[in-house]
C-alpha positions in Angstrom: 48.0 105.0 77.2 50.9 104.2 79.5 51.2 100.6 80.7 54.4 99.3 82.3 55.3 95.7 81.5 56.8 93.8 84.5 58.3 90.4 85.0 56.0 88.0 86.9 57.1 87.4 90.5 55.8 87.4 94.0 52.7 89.6 94.7 52.6 92.3 97.3 48.8 91.8 97.8 46.0 89.6 96.6 43.9 92.7 95.7 45.0 96.3 95.3 42.1 98.8 95.6 42.7 102.3 94.2 40.4 104.8 95.9 39.0 104.9 99.4 35.5 106.4 98.8 32.5 104.3 99.6 33.2 101.9 96.7 36.8 101.2 97.7 36.1 100.9 101.4 33.0 98.7 100.8 35.1 96.4 98.6 37.9 96.3 101.2 35.3 95.3 103.9 33.8 92.6 101.7 37.1 91.2 100.4 38.8 91.4 103.8 36.0 89.2 105.3 37.1 86.6 102.8 40.5 86.6 104.4 42.2 88.1 101.3 45.3 90.3 101.6 43.9 93.7 100.5 45.9 96.9 100.0 43.7 100.0 99.9 45.4 103.1 98.4 44.0 106.6 98.6 45.5 109.8 97.1 44.0 112.2 99.6 45.5 112.4 103.0 42.2 113.6 104.6 38.6 113.2 103.5 37.3 116.6 102.5 33.7 117.5 103.7 31.3 117.1 100.8 27.5 116.9 100.7 27.0 113.7 98.8 26.2 110.0 99.5 24.2 110.6 102.7 21.2 108.3 102.2 21.6 104.5 102.5 18.8 102.3 101.1 17.5 99.1 102.7 19.4 96.8 100.4 22.7 98.5 101.4 21.7 98.3 105.1 21.5 94.5 104.8 25.0 94.3 103.4 26.4 96.8 105.9 24.9 94.7 108.7 26.7 91.7 107.4 30.0 93.5 107.3 29.6 94.9 110.8 29.3 98.5 109.7 25.6 99.1 110.5 26.0 99.1 114.3 28.7 101.8 114.1 26.3 104.0 112.0 23.5 103.4 114.4 25.7 104.2 117.4 26.5 107.6 115.7 22.7 108.4 115.7 22.0 107.8 112.0 18.5 108.9 111.2 15.9 106.4 110.0 13.9 107.6 107.0 10.7 105.8 106.5 9.4 107.3 103.2 10.4 109.0 100.0 7.7 111.5 99.1 7.3 113.6 95.9 5.5 116.8 96.8 4.1 119.9 95.1 5.7 123.2 96.1 3.0 123.8 98.7 3.9 120.5 100.4 0.9 118.4 99.3 1.8 114.8 98.3 2.0 113.7 94.8 3.5 110.2 95.3 4.6 108.5 98.5 6.9 105.5 98.6 6.5 103.9 102.0 9.5 101.6 102.8 7.6 100.1 105.7 5.7 98.0 103.1 8.8 96.2 102.0 9.3 92.6 103.0 12.8 93.0 104.5 14.4 93.0 107.9 15.3 96.7 107.7 12.4 98.5 105.8 13.8 102.0 106.1 16.6 104.2 104.8 19.4 105.8 106.9 20.9 109.2 106.6 24.3 110.3 107.9 27.2 112.5 106.7 29.3 111.0 103.9 32.5 111.3 106.0 30.8 109.4 108.9 29.8 106.6 106.5 33.4 106.3 105.3 34.6 106.4 108.9 32.3 103.5 109.9 33.4 101.5 106.8 37.0 102.1 107.7 36.5 100.9 111.3 35.1 97.7 110.0 38.1 96.7 107.8 39.5 93.3 108.7 43.0 92.4 109.9 44.0 91.5 106.4 43.3 95.0 105.0 46.1 97.6 104.8 45.2 101.2 104.2 47.6 103.8 102.9 46.7 107.5 102.4 48.5 110.1 100.4 49.4 107.6 97.7 48.6 108.4 94.1 48.5 105.5 91.6 49.6 106.8 88.2 50.1 103.7 86.1 49.2 100.1 85.7 51.6 97.1 85.5 51.0 94.5 82.8 52.5 91.2 81.8 53.6 90.3 78.3 50.0 89.4 77.3 48.5 92.8 78.5 47.0 91.4 81.7 47.0 93.9 84.6 49.3 92.6 87.3 49.6 95.6 89.6 50.1 99.4 89.8 52.8 101.9 90.0 52.6 104.8 92.5 53.6 108.4 91.6 56.3 110.7 93.1 60.0 110.4 93.9 59.2 107.5 96.2 57.0 105.8 93.6 57.1 102.0 93.6 55.7 99.1 91.8 53.0 97.1 93.7 52.2 93.7 92.3 48.7 92.1 92.9 46.6 89.3 91.6 43.9 91.8 90.7 43.4 95.6 90.8 40.1 97.3 91.6 39.6 100.8 90.2 37.5 102.8 92.6 39.0 106.1 91.7 35.9 108.0 90.8 34.2 109.6 87.8 37.4 110.8 86.1 39.1 107.4 86.8 42.7 107.3 85.6 42.8 103.5 85.8 39.7 103.2 83.7 41.4 105.1 81.0 44.7 103.3 81.3 43.0 99.9 81.1 41.2 100.9 77.8 37.7 101.0 79.3 35.6 104.0 78.5 32.8 106.1 80.0 31.4 109.4 78.8 30.1 111.4 81.7 27.3 113.7 80.5 26.4 116.8 82.7 22.8 117.6 83.3 21.7 121.1 82.4 21.5 122.1 86.0 23.4 121.8 89.3 22.4 121.3 92.9 23.0 123.9 95.5 23.5 122.2 98.9 22.8 123.6 102.3 23.2 122.2 105.8 20.8 123.7 108.2 21.4 123.5 112.0 19.0 124.0 114.9 16.2 122.7 112.8 12.5 122.9 113.4 10.9 119.5 113.3 10.8 117.8 109.9 9.4 114.4 109.0 11.8 111.4 109.0 11.6 111.1 105.2 13.1 112.4 102.0 10.9 115.0 100.6 11.4 115.9 96.9 9.5 119.0 95.8 8.4 119.4 92.1 8.5 123.1 91.5 8.4 125.6 88.7 12.1 126.2 89.3 13.0 122.5 89.4 13.9 120.1 92.2 14.1 120.9 95.9 15.0 118.1 98.3 14.9 118.0 102.1 15.8 115.3 104.6 17.0 115.2 108.2 20.6 114.4 109.3 21.8 113.5 112.8 22.2 116.1 115.5 19.2 118.3 114.6 20.5 119.1 111.1 18.7 119.2 107.7 20.1 118.7 104.2 18.5 120.9 101.5 19.3 120.6 97.8 18.0 123.3 95.4 18.2 123.0 91.6 20.0 125.9 90.0 21.4 126.7 86.6 25.1 126.7 86.2 25.4 130.5 86.3 22.5 131.3 88.5 24.6 132.5 91.5 27.9 133.1 89.9 29.7 135.9 91.7 26.6 136.6 93.8 27.1 139.0 96.6 25.3 138.9 100.0 22.4 140.9 98.8 21.9 138.8 95.7 21.9 135.7 97.9 19.3 137.1 100.2 17.1 138.0 97.3 17.6 134.6 95.8 16.6 133.0 99.0 13.4 135.1 99.3 12.5 134.1 95.7 13.0 130.4 96.6 10.8 130.7 99.7 8.1 132.4 97.6 8.3 129.7 94.9 8.3 126.8 97.4 5.9 127.7 100.3 6.6 124.4 101.9 10.0 125.6 102.9 8.5 128.4 105.1 9.2 126.7 108.4 12.9 126.6 107.4 13.1 130.2 106.3 15.2 131.5 109.2 17.8 128.7 109.3 18.0 128.7 105.5 18.8 132.4 105.4 21.4 131.8 108.2 23.1 129.1 106.1 23.6 130.9 102.8 27.3 131.2 103.3 27.8 127.5 103.9 26.5 126.4 100.5 28.1 123.9 98.2 27.5 123.9 94.4 27.5 120.4 93.0 27.7 119.4 89.3 25.4 116.5 88.3 26.4 113.8 85.8 25.1 110.6 84.4 27.2 107.8 82.8 27.9 104.1 82.8 31.0 102.4 81.4 30.4 100.0 78.5 32.5 97.4 80.2 33.7 96.8 83.8 36.6 94.5 83.5 39.8 93.7 81.6 42.1 90.8 82.5 43.3 91.5 86.0 41.3 94.7 86.7 37.7 95.6 87.5 35.8 98.9 87.9 33.6 99.6 90.9 31.6 102.6 92.1 31.9 106.0 90.3 34.7 104.6 88.2 31.9 102.5 86.5 28.7 104.5 86.8 27.1 107.8 87.9 23.5 108.8 88.3 21.5 111.8 89.4 21.5 112.0 93.2 17.7 112.5 93.3 17.1 108.8 93.6 20.0 108.2 96.1 21.3 105.3 94.0 25.0 106.1 93.4 26.5 105.2 96.7 24.1 102.3 97.2 25.0 100.9 93.7 28.7 101.1 94.7 28.0 99.1 97.8 26.2 96.5 95.6 29.2 96.4 93.3 31.5 95.5 96.2 29.2 92.8 97.4 28.7 91.3 94.0 32.5 91.2 93.3 33.3 89.6 96.7 30.6 87.0 96.0 32.2 86.1 92.7 35.7 85.9 94.2 34.7 84.0 97.4 35.5 80.5 96.0 38.2 81.3 93.5 41.8 80.4 93.7 43.3 83.8 93.1 46.6 82.2 92.0 44.7 80.7 89.0 44.6 83.7 86.7 42.2 82.0 84.3 39.7 81.3 87.1 40.2 84.8 88.5 39.6 86.5 85.2 36.6 84.3 84.7 35.2 85.5 88.0 35.7 89.1 87.0 33.8 88.5 83.8 31.0 87.0 85.7 30.9 90.1 87.9 30.7 92.2 84.8 27.8 90.2 83.4 25.9 90.4 86.6 26.4 94.1 87.3 26.2 95.6 83.8 22.5 94.7 83.6 21.8 95.9 87.1 23.6 99.2 86.5 21.7 99.7 83.3 18.4 99.3 85.1 19.4 101.6 87.9 20.7 104.2 85.4 17.4 104.1 83.5 15.3 104.4 86.7 17.4 107.3 88.1 17.4 109.2 84.8 13.7 108.8 84.4 13.1 110.1 87.9 15.4 113.0 87.3 13.6 114.0 84.1 10.2 113.9 85.9 11.4 115.9 88.9 13.8 118.4 87.4 12.1 119.6 84.2 11.5 123.4 84.2 9.5 123.5 80.9 5.8 123.8 81.2 5.2 120.6 79.2 7.8 118.7 81.2 6.3 119.8 84.5 2.8 118.8 83.5 4.0 115.4 82.2 6.0 114.8 85.4 3.2 115.5 87.7 0.8 113.4 85.7 3.2 110.4 85.9 3.6 110.9 89.6 -0.2 111.2 90.2 -0.9 108.2 88.0 1.6 106.1 90.0 0.1 107.2 93.2 -3.3 105.8 92.1 -1.9 102.3 91.6 -0.9 100.5 94.8 0.9 98.0 92.6 3.1 100.6 90.9 3.8 102.4 94.2 5.1 99.2 95.6 7.1 98.3 92.5 8.7 101.8 92.5 9.5 101.6 96.2 11.0 98.2 95.7 13.2 99.4 92.9 14.4 102.4 94.9 15.2 100.2 97.9 18.2 98.4 96.4 16.6 95.0 97.2 16.1 94.2 93.5 14.9 95.6 90.3 11.6 95.1 88.5 11.7 97.7 85.7 8.5 99.4 84.6 7.3 98.3 81.2 5.4 100.1 78.4 2.0 99.1 79.9 3.0 100.5 83.3 3.9 103.8 81.7 0.5 104.0 80.1 -1.1 103.3 83.4 0.9 106.1 84.9 -0.4 108.4 82.2 -3.9 107.3 82.8 -4.3 106.0 79.3 -5.0 102.5 80.5 -6.6 101.1 83.7 -4.3 99.0 85.9 -5.6 95.6 84.9 -2.6 93.8 86.4 -3.7 95.1 89.8 -7.0 93.2 89.5 -5.1 90.1 88.4 -2.7 90.3 91.4 -5.7 90.7 93.7 -7.3 87.5 92.5 -4.1 85.3 93.0 
């Protein structure tokens, strides 16, 4: 571990945020609205195109509206998605989560390109936020007691930047997490997701459709400008060094295994060369703060993208942290570190619940064993029979809150017990 001690002196910013993905930009939005002097540092000079983080949940929409980001997304024709539907390979419904049933001002999801979401966040930064690209942070500054007091940037022009607090938003392989002594152990799922962007689409429903198939998960949802995102579960080596003929054969096998994709056959075949192969991880850091530093976003947690929770949890991190810092004198290090610990206490439990929910959903939807597929479909069908469980699962997915399923709920899903709580709720 490399930590540079520095002599206390004037600060260059109230908060230094390292990483300008969704987590870093969301934190800059939220903290800038508090009037704090924020310095946002990003190592990449340009945002590369990547098929990730495209679905925003209702809970995130409420926050983005408050930060002034939502109107910019809507002006760029973000697509409203009303439902999240688990389907069989032939397209028949197993379980439908209808967001229109939620008691919230914005009972829908929005889809847009990750780069556009970042762009809209960037446009909403306040006047007290400075953003510098092409700057790699390679070390932390600490005082004589080990408290983080800033960062050091890399390169010949590297400099020391002092701050009252540092936010690590530098992703799954976070350098700052490691330097500060916090740990996370990303675990790769046994599959990957192959992503396609289809253009000139035939009509598809304004929903996220997740197909449970013998080959694993297939996901489909619309994007703006008549485009469709398709994710297909594959093994790590399934298409390694595949030539054009192998790709065409693979596509034909996919269409045969998932008849519901039939209307997309032509545009899917035309998009084979534009595919992206995405690794899939799960992890959560055991702690989120040390004196003077906090983790947010993928530096703190990662989940399977099936449930569309990663980006939305990062936005929640930013809002929770800003709420804790809103009434704190950042010049009082004791008070500031106390606020960071309060953020950690609040978010650790929420992250744990989201992680558990996302991993359970991934196991249900991605299993390729016969027993796993049977169990998954039984759980989905059992949930569909209970209006109470359908609502509870929709609420959990929405980002509005979390009401974890208990053991009795699981037994109801399996059909072992009747849903007696449904009758009790109906009589209240």
